[in-house]
C-alpha positions in Angstrom: 0.0 0.0 0.0 2.6 2.4 0.9 4.6 1.5 -2.2 1.8 2.8 -4.5 1.5 5.9 -2.4 5.2 6.4 -2.7 5.0 6.0 -6.4 1.9 8.4 -6.7 4.0 10.9 -5.0 7.3 10.5 -7.1 4.9 10.7 -10.1 3.1 14.0 -9.4 6.4 15.2 -8.2 7.5 14.6 -11.8 4.4 16.4 -13.1 5.2 19.2 -10.9 9.1 19.4 -12.2 7.8 19.5 -15.9 5.4 22.5 -14.9 8.8 24.1 -13.2 10.4 23.4 -16.6 7.5 24.9 -18.6 7.9 28.1 -16.2 11.9 28.1 -16.5 11.2 29.0 -20.1 10.9 32.6 -19.0 14.7 32.6 -18.4 15.1 32.6 -22.2 12.2 34.6 -24.0 9.3 36.5 -23.3 7.0 34.6 -25.7 7.1 31.0 -26.6 7.0 29.7 -30.3 3.0 29.6 -30.6 3.4 26.8 -33.3 5.2 24.5 -31.0 3.1 25.4 -28.1 0.0 24.4 -29.9 1.4 21.2 -30.9 2.2 20.3 -27.3 -1.2 21.1 -26.3 -2.8 19.2 -29.1 -0.5 16.3 -28.4 -1.3 16.4 -24.5 -5.0 16.5 -25.1 -4.9 13.4 -27.5 -2.9 11.7 -24.6 -5.3 12.8 -21.9 -8.6 11.7 -24.3 -6.9 8.2 -24.8 -5.9 7.6 -21.4 -9.3 8.8 -20.1 -10.7 5.5 -21.7 -8.2 2.7 -21.9 -6.3 3.7 -18.3 -9.4 5.0 -16.5 -12.9 4.3 -17.8 -12.1 0.8 -19.0 -10.7 -0.4 -15.8 -13.4 1.5 -13.7 -16.1 -0.7 -15.4 -14.4 -3.8 -15.2 -13.9 -3.0 -11.2 -17.6 -2.0 -11.3 -19.0 -5.2 -12.8 -16.6 -7.4 -10.8 -17.4 -5.7 -7.2 -20.1 -3.2 -7.3 -23.9 -4.3 -6.5 -24.9 -1.4 -8.8 -24.5 -1.7 -12.6 -21.1 -0.9 -14.1 -22.6 1.7 -16.5 -24.5 3.6 -13.7 -21.2 3.6 -11.5 -19.0 4.7 -14.6 -21.4 7.3 -15.7 -21.7 9.0 -12.2 -18.1 9.0 -11.4 -17.5 10.3 -15.1 -20.4 13.3 -14.7 -19.2 14.1 -11.2 -15.5 14.5 -12.4 -16.9 17.0 -15.3 -18.7 18.8 -13.0 -15.8 19.2 -10.5 -13.9 20.7 -12.9 -17.0 23.0 -14.1 -17.4 24.2 -10.6 -13.7 25.0 -10.5 -13.8 27.3 -13.5 -17.2 28.8 -12.0 -15.1 29.5 -8.9 -12.5 31.3 -10.9 -15.3 33.3 -12.6 -16.5 34.1 -9.2 -13.3 35.1 -7.9 -12.5 37.3 -11.0 -16.0 39.4 -10.9 -15.7 40.2 -7.0 -12.1 41.5 -7.8 -13.2 43.5 -10.8 -13.9 46.7 -8.5 -10.1 47.1 -7.5 -8.9 50.2 -8.9 -5.5 51.1 -9.8 -2.6 49.9 -12.0 -0.8 47.9 -9.7 -4.2 46.4 -8.3 -5.3 45.5 -11.8 -2.1 43.8 -12.5 -2.4 41.8 -9.1 -6.0 40.7 -10.1 -4.6 39.4 -13.5 -1.8 37.5 -11.9 -4.0 35.9 -9.1 -6.9 34.8 -11.8 -4.1 33.4 -13.9 -2.3 31.5 -11.2 -5.7 30.4 -9.4 -7.3 28.9 -12.7 -4.3 26.9 -13.7 -3.8 25.5 -9.9 -7.3 24.4 -10.0 -7.0 22.5 -13.1 -4.1 20.7 -11.5 -6.0 19.3 -8.6 -7.9 17.0 -11.0 -5.1 16.2 -12.8 -2.9 15.3 -9.8 -6.1 13.2 -8.6 -6.1 11.2 -11.8 -2.3 10.4 -11.7 -2.8 9.3 -7.8 -6.0 7.2 -8.4 -4.1 5.4 -11.3 -1.1 4.4 -9.1 -3.7 3.7 -6.1 -5.5 1.1 -8.3 -2.1 -1.0 -8.7 -2.9 -2.1 -5.0 -6.1 -3.8 -6.4 -5.4 -4.8 -9.8 -1.7 -5.8 -8.9 1.8 -4.3 -9.8 3.0 -5.6 -13.0 4.7 -4.3 -16.2 1.3 -3.5 -18.0 -0.4 -2.1 -15.2 2.5 -0.1 -13.9 2.8 1.4 -17.4 -0.8 2.3 -17.7 -0.3 4.3 -14.7 3.1 6.1 -15.9 1.6 6.8 -19.5 -1.3 8.8 -17.5 1.3 10.7 -15.6 3.4 11.4 -19.0 0.1 12.6 -20.3 -0.3 14.9 -17.6 3.4 16.3 -17.5 3.2 16.9 -21.2 0.3 19.4 -20.8 1.9 20.9 -17.7 5.0 22.1 -19.7 2.9 24.6 -21.5 0.7 25.6 -18.3 3.9 26.4 -16.5 4.8 28.7 -19.4 1.3 30.0 -19.7 2.0 31.7 -16.1 5.3 32.6 -16.2 5.7 34.3 -19.4 2.8 36.8 -19.0 4.0 37.6 -15.7 7.4 38.4 -17.1 5.7 40.6 -19.9 3.8 42.3 -17.0 7.2 43.4 -15.8 7.8 41.1 -13.1 11.7 39.5 -12.8 12.7 36.4 -14.5 13.2 34.9 -11.0 9.8 35.8 -9.6 7.8 34.9 -12.9 9.6 31.4 -12.6 8.6 30.8 -8.9 4.8 32.0 -9.6 4.7 29.6 -12.6 6.2 26.7 -11.0 3.9 27.3 -7.8 0.9 26.7 -9.9 1.9 22.9 -10.2 2.4 22.5 -6.3 -0.9 21.2 -5.7 -0.5 18.1 -7.9 1.6 16.1 -5.3 -0.8 16.7 -2.7 -3.7 15.6 -4.8 -1.9 12.6 -6.0 -0.9 11.7 -2.8 -4.8 12.0 -1.7 -6.2 10.2 -4.5 -3.8 7.3 -4.1 -4.5 6.9 -0.3 -8.3 7.3 -0.9 -8.2 4.2 -3.5 -5.8 2.1 -1.2 -7.9 2.7 1.9 -11.4 2.9 0.6 -11.3 -0.1 -2.0 -15.0 0.5 -2.9 -14.6 3.9 -4.5 -12.2 2.8 -7.0 -14.6 2.5 -9.8 -15.9 5.7 -9.2 -12.5 7.5 -8.6 -11.1 6.1 -11.9 -14.2 7.6 -13.7 -14.0 10.5 -11.9 -10.5 11.3 -13.3 -11.6 10.3 -16.6 -14.3 13.1 -16.5 -12.2 15.6 -15.3 -9.6 14.7 -17.8 -12.2 14.8 -20.7 -13.3 18.2 -19.8 -9.9 19.7 -19.3 -9.0 18.3 -22.9 -12.0 19.4 -24.5 -12.6 22.7 -23.1 -9.4 24.0 -22.3 -6.8 22.3 -24.6 -8.3 21.6 -27.9 -9.7 25.0 -27.9 -6.5 26.6 -27.2 -4.2 24.6 -29.5 -6.7 25.6 -32.4 -6.0 29.2 -32.2 -3.5 29.2 -35.2 -5.3 26.9 -37.3 -5.8 29.7 -39.9 -2.3 29.6 -40.8 -1.7 25.9 -40.0 -5.0 24.3 -40.3 -4.1 20.6 -39.6 -0.7 21.0 -37.3 -2.4 21.0 -34.1 -5.0 18.5 -35.1 -2.1 16.1 -36.2 -0.6 16.7 -32.8 -4.0 15.5 -31.1 -4.3 12.4 -33.5 -0.7 11.6 -32.9 -1.0 12.0 -28.9 -4.4 9.7 -29.1 -2.6 7.2 -31.2 0.7 6.7 -28.9 -1.4 6.7 -25.8 -3.7 4.0 -27.3 -0.7 2.0 -28.8 1.1 1.9 -25.3 -2.3 0.9 -23.4 -3.4 -1.7 -26.1 0.1 -3.1 -26.7 1.0 -3.4 -22.9 -2.5 -3.9 -21.6 
């Protein structure tokens, strides 16, 4: 049990490290290459969509059929919807906080408002992402640790990490353009990923010590990841489609194909 919690901690520390790497790009330039950034976002969204089914929903359905008294379709659908609703509520919380701070006056207050909203938004998105990694590793206690199941959990962490790189840059680079030093911009950027190890360990421990929630937890993580991919990553990566119509789309297809290949080949 302790082993999978430790693995979840190490994996989410890795995703946090990738966030820090993205934030560190502020040391080299103020604006990233939009074409490369869109490709990375597209690839990450493809990975997350594929992982949501093969590494989360499919195991959730199998566990529900084997252990739950309720129908598997009900368990998977309920968890999935709650995961999406959690992310929707997170976005609503950010919007509410933004409205509450709109009355701030003065240039410094406006700048502070933008900074708070940016960091809060990405930090909230990182909570279900950390949970997804933690749940994937926590599930190893029930399904057994072998090369196939371990690789499934690792690929989820890799997918989350890939999309954390541009997220780190998305915080640090705007701060740099606002006039903050490179050091402060980097510190704020990497801080947005600090919540992932906490969420990861929490998710792993919940699954380990409350085994009956595993199918719900897996489908919850899938719902959260799908909403992030469809609502945030895909629209963002398609912003340059007028000049490069299929560039980001190929990133999505490639990410999905890589994740599908790994899961099907190893699972």
